[in-house]
N, C-alpha and C positions, 0 to 999 in steps of 0.2 A: 618252420617258425621264422625263417628269414635270418636276420643278423642280430646277434647279441653283443653289445659293447660292454666290456668290463673296464674298470679304471676309476680314477678319482672323480668325485664331485666335491666342489669346494666353493666357499665364498672368498673373494679377493677384496681386501680392504686397502685402498690406495690413498695415501696421504701425501701432502706436500708441505715442506718446511721452508719458510721464507728467509732462510739464511744458509750458513754452511756449518755442517757438523764440526768440522775441524776447528772452528773458532771457539768452540765450547768444550773442547777436550784438553785436559791438562796432562801432558805426557808423564810428568812426575807423580801423578796421582792415579795412574791406570789401575793400580792394585786396589783402589777404593772407588772405582768409577760408579757414579750415581747421577744420571741425567734424566731430565724430562723435557721434551720439546713440544711447544705449543704450535700446532699446525694450522695452516690457512684453510685447508680443505680436506675433505675425506669423501670418497665415493665407495659404495659397495657394489661389486659386480658379481654376477653369477659366473662361475667358472668350473674348472675341473675337466680333465681330458675327455672322459667318457661323455659327459654332458655336452661339451663343446662339439665333439664329433657328431653326436646325436642331433644337435640343433641344426647343423648345416645339412645333414642327411635328410632331415624332415623338410627343410626348404626345397630340397631336390626331389621331393615327392615320396620318400620312403617313410616307413613307420618303424624305426629301429627300437629294439628293446634294450634298456640299460639295466645292468645287474651291478648293484653297488650298495654300500651301507652309508647311511646318513644319520644326522642327529635330530633332536626334537624341534629344531628351528627350521626344518626343511619344508614345511607345509606350503608356504608361498612359492618357493622355488618349484616344488612338485606341480603346483597348479599351472605355473608358467610353462613347464615342459609339456604337460598334458595339452594345453592350448596350442602349443606349437606342433603337436602331432607325434610326440615321443611316447612310447609305451613305458610307463613308469611302474608297472605292476611288479617287477622284479627288484625294485629299490626298497630295501628294508630299513626301517627306522629303528635305531638302537636307543632304548629308553635310558635316560640319565646322561646322555652324551650330546655334544653339539656336532654339527657338520664340520668337516675339515675346513680350516680357514688359513689364509695367507695374509699377513699384515706387513705392509711395506711403507716406509717413510722415505721420501726422496727430497734432497736439498737442492739448492740452486747450482751446485757443482755436479749434479746428477749422481752424487754419492747416495747409497741406500743403506738403511738399517732395516732388516726384515726378520720375521719370525714365521714359522709354519706350525700350526696346531693340527696334529693328525686326527684327533677326535674320533668320530665313528668309523673313519676309514681303517683304523687299526683292527676292526672286527670283520673286514671283508673276507677273510679266509673262512668264515662260517658259511658263506654262500656256496652253492653247488649248482652246476648245470643240470644235474639230475633232479633238482627241485623244480625246474621249469616245467610247464605243462607239455612241452614237446621239445625234442632235440633240435637245436638250431642248425641251419644249413652252414652258417659261418659264424665264428666268434672272433672278436678282436681282444687281445690281451694287451692292455695299455698300462701306463704307470699307475701304481696302486700300492697297497701294503705289500712288501716283498714276499712275505709268506703266502699271501693270497695269489700273487702272480705265479709262483712256483706250483701251488696247488692246482691252479687252473690249467697249467700246461700238462700236468700229470693226468688230470681228469679228461682233457681233450684227447690225449694219447690213448687212454684206456677205452674211451667211448667212441673213438674214431671221428671226433668232431674236427673239421677243418678250421684252422685258425691263422690269423695274421698276427705276427709278433711285433710289438711296438714298445720296447722297454725304456727307451729314451731317458727321461730324468732319473730313473731308478737303476741305471746301469751300474753306478758306483755303489749302490746298496745291495744289489743282488749278488749272491755267491757265484763264483766263476762257473761252477758246474751247473747251477741253475740257468745261467745265461746260455751255456752250451746246449742244455736240454731244450730250452725254449726255441733256439735256432734249429736244432736238429730235426724237429718234427713239424715246423711251421710251413704253411703254404707260402708265406712271403715275409720278409723282414723289412720294416720301415723305420728309418732313423735319419737324423741330420748328419752332415759331414763330420762334425766334431765327435758326435756320439759313435759314428762308425769307426773312427780312429781309436776311441776307447775300447770298443768291442774287439778290434784287431789286437790291441795290446793285452786286454784281459784274457781273451780266449785263445789267441794264436791262430784264429781262423781268418783267411783272406777271402776276397771276393769269389775266387774259383771254388774254394772249399765250401763256402756257404751255398753256392749255386749247385753243388752236388746234392744238396739236401732240400733246398727251397726252390720254388718255381721262379721267384724273382727277388731281387734286392733293390729297394728304392731308397735313394739317398737324397734328401732335400739339401739345397745349398743356398738358402736365403735369397738375396736379390738376383742371383745368377740362375735360379731355377732349380732343377733337379736332374739326377742321373738315374736312369732305369737300367738295371743289369738283368739279363736273362741268359739262358744257354745259347740263344741266337746272337747275342752280342750286347753292345751298350748303346743307349740312346740318350741324347741330351734333350731335356725338356725345358724350354725357355720360360721365364717368368712372364706373365701377362702384364703389360704396362698398366699402372694404376692411374686413376684420375687424380688422386691425392693420397699422400701417406699420412694417416691419422694415428694409427696405433697398431704395433705389431703383435700385440697379445692375442694368442690363439690362432695365429696364421697357420702354424703347422698342423693344428687340429682340423682346420677347415680344409687344408690340402688333403688330409687323409679321408675326409668325408667325400670330397669330390672324386678321389680315386675309387673309393668303395662304391659309390653310386654306379660307376661304369663296371666295376668288377662284379657286382651283384647281377648285372645284366649281361655278363660274359662278353663284354666289349674287348677289343684288343688292348693289351696292357699299356702300350704307348698312348693310346687314346684316353685310357683311364687316368694316366699321369697328367696328360694335358688338361683333363677336367679338374684334377686336383690343383693345377697351377691357377686356373681361373677362380676356383672357389677360394683359394688363399688370397687372391687379390681383392675379392669382395670383402673379406674380413679385414684386410689391411686398410681399406678405405673407411672403416667405421671404428668407433671407440668401443673397446671391449670385445670379447670373443663371441658374444651372442646378441649383437645389435645390427649386424648387416641383414639385408632383406632383399629377396628377389623371388620370382617364380620360375618354373622350369623353362617356359617359353622364352623369357628374357635371358636366362642363362644360356640357352642354346644359340640364340641370336648373337649374343656377344661372343660366344665361343667361336662362331663361324667367321667372325671378323679377324681372328688370329690363327685359327687352325682349320684344316680341311678334314672333316669327319667322313667324307664320302657318303653322306646321308645316313650314317650309322646311328646318329642320335635321334632320328625320326621315330625309332621304336620306343623312345622314352616319352614322347609327347602324347 
C-alpha cells in the first residue's frame, strides 16, 4: 500500500490586528478581562501536519494515503487534496463536528493571541490500520490526538508495520512511557532541536540510546539545516539557500516529505535528508504550507545545484 500518514488535519485562521494588545489590557482588571479586537485581515489556510506532508509528497510524485479524522466542513479541503494527488480514502468525516482549527491574531509587536480547537481530531483513536484495504509498507505517526498516537504505535508493533515517529508538538502532551514506546519500536525519529532536548529530558534517552533501537535520528535545526545520526556516525545537512523568505509555516513538514520521498525509494539516508532540506526551502519561499509548487524534474535540477547525488535521483525521474 505504500505510505500512510497519520496526524492532524486543520484549518489555520490567521488574523492581523493594527495595534498592540498591550495598549488595551488593564493590569488592574485582569481578573475581569473582556476584550474584542477588530482585525484588518484574515486568511484561512489549509494545514495540519499529515496533510502538509502529503501535499509535498504528492508534488514529488508519490500518492500518499492520509489516515485522519475531520469534520463536516472538510469537503472543499478533501477535493483539494484529491486534485493534488493525495489518497483521502482513509480520512473519516465525523458527523456533528468541525475540522480541527487554529485561530491566531498577531499585533504590530508580533505578540499573538491564539486558540486551538481540537474538533474531529479528538476522535482519531477510532481509526485503525487494520481497517485499511492493505497493510502499509511504511507509516508515519505525526502530531495528533495523544491517545491516537499511542494506539497507532501499539498497532504498528503488533502488526509489524514499520513506522517513522514524529511526535514534535505533542511531546509535552504524551505520557513519558508513551514517548519511550514510540521511540523504542520506530524505524526512525524525526524532531527539531528543541523537541529533541525535551525528549532527552522527558525520557532520559540520549542519542546513543535512541540509535540502539532506531535506524536513524534526524534533528532539524532551522536555518542551519539538520543533523542526521545513524550507527555509522553523524552528518550535517546544510539548508538550501532560499530565493526569498516568505513564510516559515509548514517548513518542517515539507522537510519530512522530501526525506520520505528518498526513503521510500531506498536512497542513502544522507541523500534523503538533503532532499528534505530542499523541500523545506521550497515551502519557505511561499505563503502557507500548501502553496509551493514544483515538478520532480525541476526539483532534481535545483537539487543538483547544491548537492551531488551521483545520479541516484535518476531513478525517480
